[in-house]
ROVEX-363869 format. One line per field, with one value per residue: residue number from 1; y, z, x negated of N, C-alpha, C, O in turn. Coordinates in Angstrom, 2 decimals. Atoms other than C-alpha are relative to their C-alpha. Example, Ala and Ser with C-alpha at 12.3 -4.5 7.8 and 13.67 -1.06 7.14 Angstrom:
num <- (1:2)
n.y <- (-1.19:-1.19)
n.z <- (0.00:-0.06)
n.x <- (-0.89:0.82)
ca.y <- (-4.50:-1.06)
ca.z <- (7.80:7.14)
ca.x <- (-12.30:-13.67)
c.y <- (1.20:1.09)
c.z <- (0.00:0.73)
c.x <- (-0.90:0.77)
o.y <- (1.18:2.20)
o.z <- (0.66:0.90)
o.x <- (-1.94:0.26)
END
This chain:
num <- (1:2:3:4:5:6:7:8:9:10:11:12:13:14:15:16:17:18:19:20:21:22:23:24:25:26:27:28:29:30:31:32:33:34:35:36:37:38:39:40:41:42:43:44:45:46:47:48:49:50:51:52:53:54:55:56:57:58:59:60:61:62:63:64)
n.y <- (1.01:1.27:0.23:0.66:1.44:0.48:0.08:1.10:1.26:0.10:-0.03:0.55:-1.04:-0.97:-1.32:-0.54:-1.42:-0.42:-1.43:-0.43:-1.38:-0.59:-0.92:-0.69:-1.04:-1.09:-1.17:-1.10:-0.74:0.90:0.80:0.10:0.88:1.35:0.42:0.34:1.28:1.04:0.16:0.81:1.36:0.63:0.24:1.09:1.26:0.51:1.08:1.25:0.75:-0.23:0.60:-0.14:1.20:-0.02:-0.26:1.18:0.04:-0.23:1.28:0.44:-0.85:0.16:1.26:-0.18)
n.z <- (0.95:-0.37:0.88:1.23:-0.30:-0.16:1.33:0.76:-0.54:0.31:1.44:0.83:0.91:-0.61:0.61:0.52:-0.24:-0.16:-0.05:0.90:-0.29:0.84:-0.78:0.78:-0.67:0.93:-0.64:-0.21:1.21:1.11:-0.36:1.10:1.02:-0.57:-0.02:1.37:0.34:-0.78:0.56:1.21:-0.41:-0.57:1.09:0.83:-0.72:-0.64:0.75:-0.09:-1.21:-0.45:0.99:-0.30:0.38:1.33:-0.05:0.22:1.33:0.01:-0.14:-1.39:-0.84:0.43:-0.54:-1.40)
n.x <- (0.41:-0.64:-1.14:0.46:0.09:-1.37:-0.64:0.61:-0.53:-1.43:-0.33:1.05:0.46:0.89:-0.13:1.26:0.17:1.38:0.26:1.07:0.38:1.03:0.82:1.03:0.74:0.28:0.61:-0.94:-0.36:-0.28:-1.16:-0.98:0.56:-0.01:-1.40:-0.41:0.63:-0.67:-1.34:0.14:0.34:-1.19:-0.96:0.50:0.18:-1.22:-0.67:0.75:-0.35:-1.37:-0.88:-1.43:-0.73:-0.62:-1.44:-0.86:-0.58:-1.44:-0.69:0.07:-0.85:-1.39:-0.52:-0.42)
ca.y <- (97.71:94.98:95.50:94.42:91.07:90.72:91.45:89.00:86.27:87.05:87.70:86.31:89.64:91.86:95.56:97.22:100.60:102.57:106.00:107.79:110.93:113.24:115.29:117.89:120.18:123.60:126.72:129.81:131.62:128.54:127.30:128.06:126.34:123.33:123.23:123.22:120.36:118.38:119.01:117.60:114.58:113.88:114.25:111.85:109.25:108.98:106.97:104.38:103.43:104.89:102.59:103.18:100.37:99.43:100.75:98.19:97.05:97.92:94.24:93.52:96.53:95.86:92.35:93.71)
ca.z <- (124.43:126.31:123.99:121.01:122.65:123.62:120.05:118.54:120.87:120.24:116.48:115.24:113.51:114.40:113.78:111.63:112.71:112.84:113.59:111.01:111.82:109.80:111.23:109.67:111.02:109.47:110.15:111.50:108.73:106.51:108.08:105.08:102.60:104.91:105.35:101.58:101.13:103.93:102.44:99.09:100.83:102.78:99.72:97.77:100.53:102.09:99.21:99.74:103.22:103.71:101.80:101.57:101.44:98.04:97.28:97.45:94.12:93.15:92.95:96.49:97.96:95.92:97.41:100.94)
ca.x <- (-112.59:-110.76:-107.79:-109.92:-110.66:-107.00:-105.82:-108.32:-107.10:-103.43:-103.51:-106.81:-107.47:-110.42:-109.84:-112.49:-113.80:-116.99:-118.38:-120.47:-122.43:-124.63:-127.50:-129.77:-132.45:-132.82:-134.85:-133.08:-131.25:-130.90:-127.68:-125.46:-127.79:-128.11:-124.34:-123.81:-126.32:-124.67:-121.25:-122.40:-123.91:-120.72:-118.49:-120.71:-121.14:-117.67:-116.14:-118.89:-117.64:-114.15:-111.86:-108.13:-105.60:-104.28:-100.81:-98.04:-96.73:-93.17:-92.22:-93.35:-91.54:-88.37:-88.07:-87.57)
c.y <- (-1.35:-0.31:-0.67:-1.50:-0.59:-0.18:-1.13:-1.33:-0.18:-0.15:-0.69:1.00:0.99:1.32:0.49:1.50:0.31:1.51:0.29:1.46:0.43:1.02:0.62:1.06:1.09:1.18:1.10:0.79:-0.87:-0.86:-0.19:-0.94:-1.45:-0.54:-0.42:-1.33:-1.15:-0.27:-0.85:-1.46:-0.73:-0.33:-1.18:-1.34:-0.58:-1.07:-1.34:-0.83:0.20:-0.49:0.19:-1.27:0.14:0.31:-1.27:0.06:0.19:-1.30:-0.46:0.85:-0.14:-1.28:0.16:0.57)
c.z <- (0.33:-0.92:-1.31:0.21:0.13:-1.36:-0.84:0.48:-0.39:-1.49:-0.88:-0.98:0.77:-0.74:-0.46:0.28:0.17:0.13:-0.94:0.36:-0.95:0.85:-0.91:0.87:-1.02:0.75:0.21:-1.30:-1.19:0.25:-1.16:-1.10:0.48:0.03:-1.39:-0.45:0.73:-0.55:-1.28:0.33:0.54:-1.08:-0.86:0.73:0.59:-0.83:0.05:1.22:0.47:-1.09:0.42:-0.42:-1.39:0.14:-0.26:-1.41:0.10:0.22:1.45:0.88:-0.37:0.59:1.43:0.14)
c.x <- (0.63:1.17:-0.42:-0.09:1.39:0.68:-0.58:0.55:1.46:0.30:-1.01:-0.57:-0.87:0.14:-1.37:-0.04:-1.47:-0.06:-1.15:-0.31:-1.10:-0.75:-1.05:-0.66:-0.28:-0.63:1.06:0.23:0.34:1.24:0.97:-0.50:0.01:1.42:0.47:-0.61:0.68:1.40:-0.03:-0.30:1.23:1.02:-0.43:-0.02:1.29:0.70:-0.72:0.40:1.43:0.94:1.44:0.71:0.60:1.48:0.78:0.56:1.52:0.75:0.03:0.91:1.47:0.61:0.52:1.33)
o.y <- (-2.27:-1.48:-1.40:-2.28:-1.68:-1.21:-1.80:-2.22:-1.28:-0.94:-1.08:0.63:1.52:1.38:0.29:2.22:-0.58:2.22:-0.45:2.27:-0.39:1.70:-0.07:1.69:0.80:1.36:1.11:1.11:-0.38:-1.88:-1.29:-1.75:-2.36:-1.71:-1.43:-2.12:-2.21:-1.42:-1.72:-2.37:-1.89:-1.43:-1.98:-2.38:-1.80:-2.09:-2.38:-2.05:-0.61:0.22:0.08:-1.95:1.24:-0.13:-2.13:1.14:-0.07:-1.31:-0.98:0.32:0.10:-1.37:-0.66:0.77)
o.z <- (-0.49:-1.16:-1.91:-0.64:-0.37:-1.60:-1.56:-0.32:-0.77:-1.88:-2.00:-1.87:1.80:-1.96:0.22:-0.02:0.46:-0.28:-0.99:0.48:-1.46:1.69:-1.73:1.70:-2.16:1.94:-0.48:-2.02:-2.19:-0.40:-1.37:-1.61:-0.29:-0.30:-1.53:-1.11:0.15:-0.62:-1.46:-0.29:0.19:-1.10:-1.28:0.11:0.74:-0.25:-0.26:1.20:1.26:-2.05:1.61:-1.35:-1.82:1.10:-1.04:-1.94:1.15:0.90:1.91:1.78:0.47:0.71:1.88:1.25)
o.x <- (0.60:1.48:0.36:0.35:1.66:1.32:0.15:0.84:1.87:1.15:-0.69:-1.33:-0.45:-0.03:-2.38:0.91:-2.28:0.87:-2.13:0.60:-1.87:-0.14:-1.66:0.00:-0.65:-0.38:2.08:-0.71:0.86:1.44:1.47:0.27:0.33:1.66:1.16:0.06:0.92:1.83:0.82:0.23:1.47:1.56:0.41:0.19:1.39:1.10:-0.13:0.25:1.92:1.23:1.76:0.28:0.96:2.12:0.36:0.83:2.11:1.78:1.04:1.57:2.34:1.83:1.33:1.81)
END
């Protein structure tokens, strides 16, 4: 973690990162149903926190 402090001092930019975990308890024999519910939850929730960078515009990349 020392590299984060070093980078902030050198560049003034703090890297953004996080860990996200999902946990479910299920009775024996219900693993597949629980997995399917968790899969739906993950698919629905990931777009809420995992943002992708915007694509560069053609004009900006053509100038280089």
